[in-house]
C-alpha positions as CSV (number, residue, x, y, z in Angstrom):
1,M,51.2,2.6,-17.2
2,W,54.4,0.6,-16.7
3,H,53.7,-2.9,-15.3
4,Y,56.6,-4.1,-13.1
5,Y,54.5,-7.2,-12.5
6,P,52.8,-7.9,-15.9
7,E,50.5,-10.4,-14.3
8,H,49.4,-8.3,-11.4
9,Y,48.0,-4.9,-12.1
10,M,47.3,-3.8,-8.5
11,F,50.9,-4.5,-7.3
12,S,52.2,-2.7,-10.4
13,Y,49.9,0.3,-9.7
14,Q,51.1,0.6,-6.1
15,L,54.7,0.6,-7.2
16,V,54.1,3.3,-9.8
17,R,52.2,5.3,-7.2
18,I,55.1,5.4,-4.7
19,L,57.6,6.1,-7.5
20,A,55.5,9.1,-8.4
21,Q,55.6,10.2,-4.7
22,S,59.3,9.8,-4.7
23,H,59.6,13.1,-6.6
24,F,58.2,14.7,-3.4
25,G,60.4,12.9,-0.9
26,G,58.1,9.8,-0.5
27,G,60.7,7.3,-1.6
28,E,63.9,6.7,-3.4
29,F,63.6,5.0,-6.8
30,N,66.2,2.2,-6.2
31,E,64.9,1.5,-2.7
32,C,61.5,1.1,-4.2
33,L,62.7,-1.2,-6.9
34,E,64.7,-3.2,-4.3
35,A,61.5,-3.7,-2.2
36,A,59.6,-4.6,-5.4
37,S,62.1,-7.2,-6.4
38,R,61.5,-9.2,-3.2
39,I,57.8,-9.5,-3.7
40,K,56.0,-12.5,-5.3
41,P,53.2,-11.1,-7.5
42,G,49.8,-11.7,-5.9
43,D,51.3,-12.6,-2.5
44,F,50.1,-10.0,-0.1
45,E,52.2,-11.3,2.8
46,S,55.4,-10.9,0.8
47,F,54.2,-7.4,-0.2
48,H,53.8,-6.5,3.5
49,Q,57.1,-8.1,4.5
50,S,59.2,-6.5,1.8
51,W,57.9,-3.0,2.3
52,N,58.0,-3.3,6.1
53,L,61.6,-4.5,5.8
54,E,62.5,-1.5,3.6
55,G,60.8,0.8,6.1
56,D,62.7,-0.7,9.0
57,M,66.1,-0.3,7.2
58,V,65.4,3.3,6.2
59,L,64.1,4.1,9.7
60,A,67.3,2.9,11.2
61,E,69.2,5.2,8.8
62,A,67.0,8.1,9.9
63,E,67.6,7.4,13.6
64,Q,71.3,7.3,13.0
65,A,71.3,10.5,11.1
66,R,69.4,12.3,13.8
67,A,71.7,10.9,16.5
68,E,74.7,12.3,14.6
69,G,73.1,15.7,14.3
70,R,72.5,15.4,10.5
71,L,69.0,16.7,10.8
72,L,68.4,17.5,7.1
73,S,69.3,14.0,6.1
74,A,67.2,12.6,9.0
75,R,64.2,14.5,7.9
76,A,64.4,13.2,4.3
77,T,65.0,9.7,5.6
78,Y,62.1,9.7,8.0
79,L,59.8,10.7,5.2
80,R,60.8,7.8,3.0
81,A,60.5,5.4,5.9
82,A,57.0,6.7,6.6
83,N,55.8,6.1,3.1
84,Y,57.3,2.6,3.0
85,F,55.4,1.7,6.1
86,R,52.3,3.0,4.4
87,M,52.9,0.7,1.6
88,A,53.5,-2.2,4.0
89,E,50.1,-1.6,5.6
90,F,48.2,-1.0,2.4
91,F,46.9,-4.5,1.6
92,Q,46.7,-5.8,5.1
93,V,43.2,-6.8,6.0
94,P,41.6,-4.9,8.9
95,T,41.5,-8.0,11.1
96,D,45.3,-8.4,10.9
97,P,46.7,-7.2,14.3
98,R,49.8,-5.9,12.5
99,K,47.8,-3.4,10.4
100,N,47.5,-0.7,13.0
101,E,51.0,-1.4,14.3
102,T,52.4,-0.9,10.8
103,Y,50.2,2.2,10.3
104,G,51.5,3.6,13.6
105,K,55.1,3.1,12.6
106,G,54.5,5.2,9.5
107,V,52.7,8.0,11.3
108,K,55.4,8.2,14.0
109,A,58.1,8.4,11.3
110,F,56.2,11.1,9.4
111,R,55.8,13.2,12.6
112,E,59.5,12.8,13.3
113,A,60.2,14.2,9.9
114,A,57.6,17.0,10.3
115,A,59.3,18.2,13.5
116,L,62.5,18.7,11.6
117,M,60.9,20.8,8.8
118,D,61.8,24.5,8.4
119,H,58.1,25.2,8.9
120,P,56.6,22.3,10.8
121,P,52.9,21.7,10.1
122,R,50.4,22.2,12.9
123,R,48.7,19.0,14.0
124,V,45.0,19.7,14.2
125,S,42.1,18.0,15.9
126,I,38.6,19.0,14.8
127,P,35.7,18.1,17.1
128,F,33.2,16.1,15.1
129,E,30.0,14.3,16.3
130,G,31.5,13.5,19.7
131,Q,34.8,12.3,18.2
132,E,37.5,14.1,16.2
133,M,39.0,14.4,12.8
134,T,42.8,14.8,12.9
135,G,45.3,16.0,10.4
136,Y,47.9,18.7,9.5
137,F,47.8,22.4,8.6
138,F,50.6,23.4,6.3
139,E,50.6,27.2,6.3
140,V,52.4,29.3,3.6
141,P,55.2,30.9,5.6
142,G,54.7,34.5,6.4
143,Q,51.2,34.6,4.9
144,Q,48.3,36.3,6.7
145,H,44.6,35.8,5.9
146,G,45.5,33.8,2.8
147,P,43.8,31.2,0.8
148,L,43.3,27.6,1.9
149,V,42.5,24.2,0.4
150,I,40.9,21.6,2.6
151,M,41.8,18.2,1.3
152,F,40.7,14.6,1.9
153,G,42.2,11.4,0.4
154,G,40.2,8.5,-0.8
155,L,38.9,5.1,0.4
156,D,41.0,4.4,3.6
157,S,43.9,6.7,2.7
158,T,46.0,8.6,5.2
159,A,46.6,12.3,5.8
160,E,50.3,11.7,5.9
161,E,50.3,10.4,2.3
162,L,48.8,13.6,1.0
163,F,52.0,15.4,2.0
164,F,53.7,13.9,-1.0
165,G,52.7,16.2,-3.8
166,P,49.7,18.3,-2.7
167,Y,51.7,20.1,0.1
168,E,54.4,21.3,-2.3
169,M,52.1,21.9,-5.2
170,L,49.8,24.1,-3.2
171,N,52.2,25.9,-0.8
172,E,54.5,27.0,-3.7
173,R,51.4,28.5,-5.3
174,G,50.7,30.6,-2.2
175,I,47.9,28.3,-0.9
176,S,47.9,26.9,2.6
177,L,46.7,23.3,3.0
178,L,44.6,21.5,5.6
179,I,44.9,17.8,5.2
180,L,42.4,15.7,7.2
181,D,41.7,12.1,8.0
182,G,37.9,12.2,7.4
183,P,35.5,9.4,8.2
184,G,36.7,6.1,6.9
185,Q,40.3,7.4,6.6
186,G,43.6,7.2,8.5
187,E,43.3,7.7,12.3
188,S,39.6,8.3,12.1
189,L,39.1,4.8,10.8
190,R,42.0,2.9,12.3
191,L,42.0,4.3,15.8
192,R,38.5,5.6,16.3
193,N,36.5,3.3,14.0
194,M,34.8,6.3,12.4
195,L,33.2,4.8,9.3
196,T,32.9,6.6,5.9
197,R,29.6,8.2,4.9
198,Y,27.8,9.2,1.7
199,D,27.0,12.7,3.1
200,Y,30.6,13.8,3.2
201,N,29.5,17.4,3.1
202,V,28.9,17.1,6.9
203,P,32.5,16.6,7.9
204,A,33.6,19.0,5.1
205,T,31.4,21.7,6.6
206,A,32.7,20.9,10.1
207,A,36.2,21.4,8.7
208,F,35.3,24.7,7.0
209,D,33.8,26.0,10.2
210,W,36.8,25.0,12.3
211,A,39.2,26.5,9.8
212,I,37.7,29.9,9.8
213,E,37.5,29.9,13.6
214,N,41.0,28.6,14.3
215,L,43.2,29.4,11.4
216,D,44.4,32.7,9.9
217,V,42.8,32.2,6.5
218,D,40.4,34.1,4.3
219,P,37.0,32.5,4.6
220,K,36.1,33.7,1.1
221,R,39.1,31.9,-0.5
222,I,38.7,28.3,0.7
223,G,38.7,25.5,-1.8
224,I,37.9,21.8,-1.4
225,M,39.9,19.1,-3.1
226,A,40.1,15.3,-2.8
227,V,41.7,12.4,-4.7
228,S,40.5,9.0,-5.9
229,M,37.3,8.0,-4.0
230,G,37.7,11.5,-2.7
231,G,36.5,12.7,-6.1
232,Y,33.0,11.8,-4.8
233,M,33.7,13.4,-1.4
234,A,34.9,16.7,-2.9
235,A,31.9,17.0,-5.3
236,R,29.4,16.1,-2.6
237,S,31.0,18.6,-0.2
238,A,30.8,21.4,-2.8
239,A,27.2,20.5,-3.6
240,F,26.0,21.2,-0.1
241,E,28.6,23.6,1.3
242,H,28.3,26.7,-0.9
243,R,30.9,28.7,0.9
244,F,33.7,26.8,-0.9
245,R,35.2,29.1,-3.6
246,A,36.4,26.2,-5.8
247,C,36.2,22.5,-6.1
248,G,39.1,20.3,-7.4
249,I,38.3,16.8,-8.3
250,W,41.4,14.6,-8.7
251,S,39.8,11.6,-10.3
252,A,36.0,11.8,-10.5
253,V,33.6,9.4,-8.9
254,Y,30.0,9.9,-10.1
255,N,28.6,6.7,-8.7
256,Y,30.7,4.6,-6.4
257,Y,28.3,1.7,-6.5
258,D,29.0,1.3,-10.3
259,V,32.7,1.3,-9.5
260,W,32.3,-1.8,-7.4
261,A,29.3,-3.4,-9.1
262,K,31.5,-5.6,-11.4
263,R,34.5,-6.1,-9.1
264,P,34.8,-9.6,-7.7
265,D,34.0,-10.3,-4.0
266,N,37.7,-11.2,-3.5
267,H,39.1,-7.9,-4.9
268,P,42.3,-7.0,-3.1
269,L,40.5,-4.0,-1.4
270,S,37.2,-5.7,-0.7
271,S,38.0,-6.2,3.0
272,V,38.9,-2.6,3.3
273,L,35.7,-1.5,1.6
274,C,33.6,-3.6,4.0
275,H,35.6,-2.2,6.9
276,I,35.1,1.5,6.0
277,V,31.3,1.1,5.5
278,G,30.9,-1.2,8.5
279,V,29.5,-4.4,7.1
280,E,30.5,-8.1,7.0
281,N,30.4,-9.0,3.3
282,M,30.4,-7.5,-0.2
283,A,26.7,-7.9,-0.8
284,E,26.1,-5.6,2.2
285,A,28.8,-3.2,1.1
286,R,27.4,-2.8,-2.4
287,E,24.0,-2.1,-0.8
288,K,25.6,0.7,1.2
289,L,27.3,2.1,-1.9
290,T,24.0,2.8,-3.6
291,Q,23.9,6.0,-1.5
292,F,27.3,7.1,-2.9
293,T,26.1,8.7,-6.0
294,M,26.1,12.2,-7.4
295,K,23.0,11.7,-9.5
296,D,20.5,14.5,-8.8
297,V,23.3,16.1,-6.7
298,V,25.9,17.4,-9.2
299,D,23.7,20.3,-10.3
300,K,23.7,21.7,-6.8
301,I,27.4,22.6,-7.1
302,Q,27.6,26.4,-7.5
303,C,31.4,27.1,-7.3
304,P,33.7,26.7,-10.2
305,T,34.7,23.0,-10.5
306,Y,37.7,21.3,-12.2
307,I,37.8,17.6,-13.0
308,S,41.1,15.9,-13.8
309,H,41.0,12.2,-14.8
310,G,43.0,9.6,-16.6
311,G,41.7,8.3,-19.9
312,D,43.0,4.8,-19.2
313,D,41.9,4.7,-15.5
314,R,41.3,1.0,-14.8
315,Q,39.9,1.7,-11.3
316,V,37.4,4.4,-12.0
317,P,36.4,4.5,-15.7
318,V,36.7,7.8,-17.5
319,A,33.0,7.6,-18.2
320,Q,32.5,8.6,-14.5
321,A,34.3,11.8,-15.1
322,Q,32.3,12.6,-18.2
323,A,29.0,11.9,-16.4
324,M,30.0,14.2,-13.6
325,F,31.1,16.9,-16.0
326,D,28.0,16.7,-18.2
327,E,25.6,17.3,-15.2
328,L,27.6,20.2,-13.8
329,T,25.7,23.5,-14.2
330,C,28.4,25.7,-12.7
331,E,31.5,27.1,-14.3
332,K,33.3,23.8,-15.2
333,Y,36.6,22.4,-16.6
334,L,37.5,18.9,-17.7
335,N,41.0,17.6,-18.2
336,I,41.3,14.1,-19.5
337,T,44.7,12.7,-20.1
338,P,44.5,10.6,-23.3
339,A,44.7,6.8,-22.9
340,D,47.8,6.6,-25.0
341,S,49.7,9.1,-22.9
342,T,51.6,8.7,-19.6
343,G,49.5,10.1,-16.8
344,S,46.4,8.3,-18.0
345,A,46.2,5.8,-15.1
346,H,44.1,6.3,-12.0
347,C,44.9,9.7,-10.4
348,H,47.7,10.3,-12.9
349,V,50.1,8.3,-10.8
350,D,52.1,7.3,-13.9
351,N,52.9,11.0,-14.5
352,M,52.0,13.4,-11.8
353,T,52.7,16.4,-13.9
354,K,49.4,15.8,-15.7
355,V,47.6,17.0,-12.6
356,L,49.5,20.3,-12.5
357,P,46.8,22.1,-14.5
358,L,44.4,21.4,-11.7
359,F,46.7,23.0,-9.2
360,D,47.3,26.0,-11.5
361,W,43.6,26.4,-11.8
362,M,43.1,26.3,-8.1
363,Q,45.8,29.0,-7.8
364,Q,43.9,31.1,-10.2
365,Q,40.6,30.6,-8.3
366,L,41.9,31.3,-4.8
367,T,44.7,33.9,-5.2
368,K,43.2,36.3,-7.7
């Protein structure tokens, strides 16, 4: 993976991540490099300030384009602004009062863009344990009773971010997409304090039930997919919800406790982890994570399952993918991008084309 900041991996990774999303409208390369050039490596406040500034500047361009009736340009510009605000919010600690404000700016910009799309997504709200899970339904235009993928992100990720890549890669393969902020993610966490949970099959089943009751989709052609920490969520969901036709794991997580066991207490995402599991310190967080394991669970997965993982993943070691694969007893596929190749970083962000075989496979599973 390319390191813009040789002395700071996490900052470099986030830059590579948004550059990858730029292929799908989530940024413009030179705007991203402009923002990156203002950041002092390791300085989280400068990271926020620079990306927030970039977001504000691009948002102003979007507003001007819309006012002048240049709606195609406005749509594209709102999308970039939305993702820049997501970056600005990323490392902000949950106690920072600006975090939800920045998050809200990004969501608003995304929804302004969505309203200008040729086929705007449907905003959805799924009742769940007295609250709601919200997200977006991107339907393949003109399709009736077609296949669907239900998708979650990872850690505290946002539904809006999953537009940049999965939407295009699935819709153009004839598969509609339901993107959700599950427990511990996006609106569910930031606005409703809905904490993450080890039994992610419960919200996944709620999403499945809601989809077949409210969307024009084929209940026998619904897949589950998730990315990063979502690799655990997707696997857990498929293990206990056997109506899923296929399971796509975009970076496997076999044991999330092991992922965090050797990370320092002051890891850049420690405060976020504590927040999503609802504890005060890392000792308590690690104790919570002992439940987040696929040991003695993997073999319950019955549907065909595909794992895609980077061989040089510094966030979730490739051994986690191998452990998951080895214990699968269903029809299974493993795609490891070699460590000496682009695309070998976490979630293939350093070359998103390396995840295309997973989407091709999902097409084969759900559209045949």
